[in-house]
N, C-alpha and C positions, 0 to 999 in steps of 0.2 A: 502491501499499502503507500505510494508516494505521501513525506509528507511534507505537513502543510505549513501555505505561509506562514511568517510569524512578521505581525504587525504591532508595533507600539505604537498605541493614544496618548497622545498628549492631554489631559486636563479629563476630568470626570465631573465636567456639568453635561448637560442633557445631550448635549451633541455627543460626547463621546460614552456616559454613560449607552445610551441608544447605538453607536456604533458598535462597542465590545457585545449588546444583546443578541444586535443584528449578526453579527459577524458567529460568533459563537452556535447562536444558534442552527443556520445555518450548516455550519461548520466548516466554516470556510479558511478560516485561521487561527492560529496558537495567537493568540491576544493578552497583550499585560496593559496595564493601564496605568499611567502614571499621575499621579493630585498633589500638587504644594499644601492641600491644605489636609488639613486632620480626620476629614469625611468628603463623599463623595457628594454631587448634589447643584455647588455652586450657589447660586443664588435659587433655583426654583427647589431648594434642597427646604423641611419646615423644622417645627421648632416647639419647648413647650414652654411657655409663661402661666403661673399661676394656674397648670392642668389645662394651658387652652393651647387649642391646636395653631399658631402661624403659620402664615409665611413671609418670606420675603413680600412684601408689598402682596397688591392684588393677585391670583394668580387664579384662571379656571383655564378647563382641559373640551377644549369645544370641538361641539359638531361635526363639523367642518373639517377637522380631519384627516390626513390620510384615510382612508379604508383601512390599509394596511397596517396604517401604527393602531388606530381605533380599537379594531379586534385585538391586536395583541395587547392592549392594556385593558382592555375588557375582561380578557383569561385571565393577566397576571394576578388582575386584582378581583374578578368576580363578584361579591357580594357590598366587599368595600366603597365598588364606585360606584356613586349615589347621581343621580342624574335631579339639579335642583333647578328649580326656576330663578328665573332672573326675575330682581328687582332691587334695579336700584334708580338711583333719580339725580337728573341735572341743576343743575340752578344756570335759569338764564334768566336775562331783565329782570330781575330780584326775586325768580320766582318757583320754586321745586315743580320740576316736570320728571315724568320717569320719564328712566332710562334704562334698558331700550324704552326708543319712543313709541308710544302707542294712541291712538287714533281719539279715542275718545276722550284721552288723560292730557294730549296735546290739545285740543279742540278747546275743551275750559279752563285749562291754567297757561295757555300759551298768552302774555300779555297782548290785548289788543292791536295796539298799537305795532308790535315787532310781526305780529298771523298778518296784519294787513303787507307789510314792508314786505315781508317772506315771502305771500302770494306774487308780490307786486314782482320781483324780483325772477320769482320764476315767467310771468308772463311776457315781462321784459328780453327777456336773457337773447331770443332772435335778435334784439335790437339795440341791444348793449353794446357800445364801443369795447374792438379788446384793450387789453392797456398796451403799449407801444413796449420798445426795449427788449431788455434781455430776458429770459425765460425764467419768474425761479418759482419758489412754495404759493407765493400773494396773489401772482397775478394768473397762476392756473385756476387758483382757488375762485380768487373775483371773476374769472372769465366763466368759472366751471357753475359757482356755487350763488353768486350774487355779494354785493355788498353787505348785506343785511346779518349771513349767518358767519361767513366769514370774518367782519365783523366785532359779529357779541359771541362768538364763539371760540372759533380756529383761531385767529389773529393772536388772541390776546391770551390762548390755551398753548399753543405752541412757544410763544417770548418764553412765557414761564420755565417748559419745559426744556430745551432746550439754549434758553439765555442769550439769544437772539432776535430779533428783528425778522417778522416772515419775508421780508424782501429781500433779506440773508441767506434767506434755507433755499438748496436747492431742491428742481421739480420732482427728484425721485423719490420725497420725502411725502408729497404732496401725492403720487401715483401706489405710495408704498401703504400710508398713515390713515389713507380717507380711500375708503371705500365705492362710495357713492358719490359721485361727479356731477348732478347737481341738486336741483331740491324735484325734480320728479322725481330722480331715483331714490332718495330717500322719502317723498310719498311712500312710492311704493315700496321700499320696504315698511314704512306705518303697517301699509292693508294687509302685507301676505301676514300680521300680529293679529289680525281680527279671525275671531269664532269661524270654522269649517275654512277660512284658506288655507289655517298654520299646519304646517309637518310635527310629528311627536318629537321632536328636538326645538321647535321653532321656539324661542325665548328662554332657552334651556340651556343647559353646561353641567359637562361632567367635572366631578370633585371627587378625592376618595375622602374615605370616613376620618382618616389621617393624618390631612394635612397635602396637601399639594408634594411634597415628598416623598409619602406614601411610595405616588409613580417609579420613583427615581430610587429608591429601597428594593420595588420589585425588582429592578430591572437588575442591578447590582445583585441582588440573591441568583436571579436566574441565569446569569451570564455566570456567575461564581461558581455556581450549580453543571455552568455544563465545561466549563475548564480557562475562567479568565481571572487571572490574577491581579491585582489593584494594589498599586503602592503608595502607600501616601506616606505626609510628612516630603515627598520628596520631588529637591530644586532643579531645574535644567539648567546647567552652570554654560554649556553649551550643544548647540546641534552642527556637528563637524557634516566638511560635501571634499567633494571632490570636484571640480570645475561645475557641474550641474545636476549633480548628484550626491544624495544626499546618503553619507555612509554610515552614521551613528550617534548617539548620544552622549553626553558624557556626565553626570546626575550625582550631587549629591543628595543622601539619604541620612536615616538613623546614623548607616554600618559604616556611614562614610562615603569617598568619593568611589562611581564606579561607573565603569563602559558597558554602552549597550549598544547591540547592532538589530538591526530584520529589516522584510525586505523591503516593509513601507512602514512610515511613521506617520501616523492620520495626527494631523493638527487640530486640535479646537480651544491653542489660548488664541486673544488676541494679535492676531497675525502682525500687529506694530510688535507684538514680545518675539514674534517669529524672526521678525530681519534684525534682531538686535543680538541675538543669540550665537547669529550663524556664523561658522568658521571655515574659511573665513571671510570679514567682514563681505555682505550685500555690495553692490556697486554705490558709489557714491549719491546719487540720479537718486537712489531709494531708498537710502537709508535715510536721507535729506525728504523725501515724501513720508517716511513712515512717522519719521520726527512731525510734522504737520494736519496727521491725523489724530484725530480729539475727540473725545468719547466724556459722557456730561454724568455727572455724579449725584447721588442723590441718596439721601438721607431719609432711612425709614424710623419713622416714632413712634412707641407702642407706647398709648396713654393708658393706664389698669383701672381701671375703677369698681366704686363698690358698687354692684349696677347688676341685674342678673343683664336687663338687655340696655342699652342705648336710641333702639333707633328699630324698628321692623326692616330697616331695609341693607341690603349687603358691602353696596359701595356708594358713595356720594362725590358727583364729579364737580370739581370747581374751574369753572374756566376765567375768574373774574382776577385783574393781576391784582388786585385788591388781599386776596387772601395766598398765602405765599404757599401751603397745599395744593397738588397736583387734583390730588384726589384722599379716600379714605373708606378704611372697609372693617367691616367688624366682622373676623373671624368665622364666632359661633351662629354666626347670620350665614355663611356658606355650609357647614356643614349640618345643617339642622340640632348644633350638643346642644343641650339643655343642663347638662353638668362644665365645671365645679358652679354651682350658686353661690348669688351673691354678688359675680364676677366675671366684667367683660371685659373688652381689650377693644383699644380704638385704635387701630394701622393708618396715623398718616404719611403720603407721598410730600416728601420737600424737596423740588430740584435746589441740586444745590456741588456746585465743585468747591474741592480742595481749595481752604485761601477764604472764602464766600463767609460773609462773617456768622452765620447763623454753621458754618463746620466745624470750625473750633468752641462753639458753645457748651455750657454746661445740661446733659441730661435733664435737671432741673426746669434749670431754664429754655431752654427747650419747651417743658410743658406747660410751663406756666405761658409761655406763648398759645401757644397751642392750646389751652381752656379761655385763653380770648379772644383767639378769631373763632372758635366755637360758638363761643358765645354772643359775638359782632353779630359773627349770620344768623342770626335766631333757633342757635340750638347750645341753649343753656347746658353748659353744664352743673347740675344743680349737686347731683352725691357724692362721695368722700371720693377723690384720687386719689389712688393708694400709692402711686409714685410712675414716674414715666422711665421707659432703657430707647434709645438708638439702636440701628444700622447704620453703619455708614457703608456706602460700597462707591468704591474711585470709580467705575467702568461700567454706567447702572445705560447706558443711551449712545448711541454711533449719534454723533452732530453731521449732520450732512449740509453744510455750510457752499457755498458757492464754488471752491475752489476744490470740496473730499473725491470729485467724481477722476478728477486727473492724476491725483493724489495716489487715490483706493488703485488705478488703474494703472498706476506704474510699479507699485508697490503687491498687487495681485496676479499680475502680467509675468512681473518674476517669479515670485513663490511659485507660480503655474507650471515654469519651464523646469521645475529642477523636480526630477528624475529622483521615486524613492518618497517622495512626499507631497499630501492631499492635506490641506487647509477646509476649514467649514466647519459650519455651526454661527449662530450668530456672532462669534467675538471671529475666526477664522475667515466670515468672509463679509463681516462690519454689515449686518444685518440689520435689521432695523425690524423683529419680526417677533411671533409667537413661539411658545415652549412645542409646540404641535408644530410646526417651522422645524424646527430645533430639528425635533428627530425626524421627520420627512428627512433633512438633508442626510442626516447618518445615516438610515436606511438604502438612503440611493450612493454614500460613497462602500456601504456593504458590498450591496449590488457590483460595483464596476470592477471589482479585487477581480482578479481571476487568475484561477489556479496556477499558474504558475510563480505566483507574487506580485508581476505588473497590476496596473491599473488601463482598463480600458478607457482612453481618456476622448476618443471621438463617444461614447458613451454619458463618459462626464458630466461633456460640452453640452447633452443635449438635457444633461437633468440640473445642470446650472442657468438654463433658458429656463425649466422652466420654474427656479423658484424667482425666479423674476416677477414672478406672479404672484408670490403670497402677499397677501393684505393680513394688515393687522387688526385684529378682532380686541374692541375693547371690552 
């Protein structure tokens, strides 16, 4: 029997875990996963605070995921994978409106002036003069959705998320972030929420009983059972190459430095980090491009309250710039948890880069601000606040500024030219997407590995083209 190819996977985030699972399930390779942290899952892991399962922000497993991915997750989790109704709300024009949008709720709750302007944008779209100059996020949305929803929702929301004005963000962000490019399409999605027009999963999402990270844990367990080896606390010192072929790695772990070799190195770490680790170094132009690529940071703020439940909603969305948080979730409402009694947690997502004023602020001080922000929005915190905890993520979102495309293409083009090396996943392809998209990329990477340990580059190019159609589900 022929020896299976050896694959080393860099990073045990969602893409790395899913690749290990897919490769071992199909018995296509001997797999070793290297992770610098002490556990798998990355930002898609879960943890407990006061007996409540929490995620790194708001995570859902969406029913629009690739069918093969859904089938695997269902098989791995069984009855622990719950199908939950979406029940969030968004603040528009000073009023709370159900999210995802429902026709009757929008009709009753949208400020009348806002609704009139929105309807006018739809009627006047054929006659509206398109914005001149270079295309950007703001011009695409303005031309497609009109001024009302662009200026009242998307423009302030993206400025908060990425810290840049909408006209300084690339068209790609609009293509990936905004699934409905016209008011008519938004109304069409709302109509599909009506009884009799809904599918079995419309307005619903899958969520594990023990937090979103239960998916990662199940994939890790399954891949280990099928032969995958996971090395935690592994710090990659160098990625060695000869000309255009990656030949091995030098890793520092608990037992000291170790040189590893494999037929393929599957990298899910940030592509900028992969460039920095190359030995000999990447060409100067590639290094410069990698340094110009930026990520947006995030502080997750967990407010622990002495009450059974703060609101009935799973998530609140805050587009206004006056509210520093972009979104707030209540973890107990995601998995319909009834315990522990007398406690709940509010997870606020605070877009923030290292060096900004919030980043170095104490948990206690951020917690006081958090309570004040909620009070100002008419969501008063009347119960006792037990304490506040935070988690800081330095690289939460890729920043699609106007120059990102040429920098990304320079880095991606060079990394893609290397034999024995494949970069994919959110960080590996600088992709703003959902976890189920990262799983799909990983399954694609597993599919293109051949029996002789090479990668079918033509098939991978076809998969990459499919990834371009990924659209973020909020």
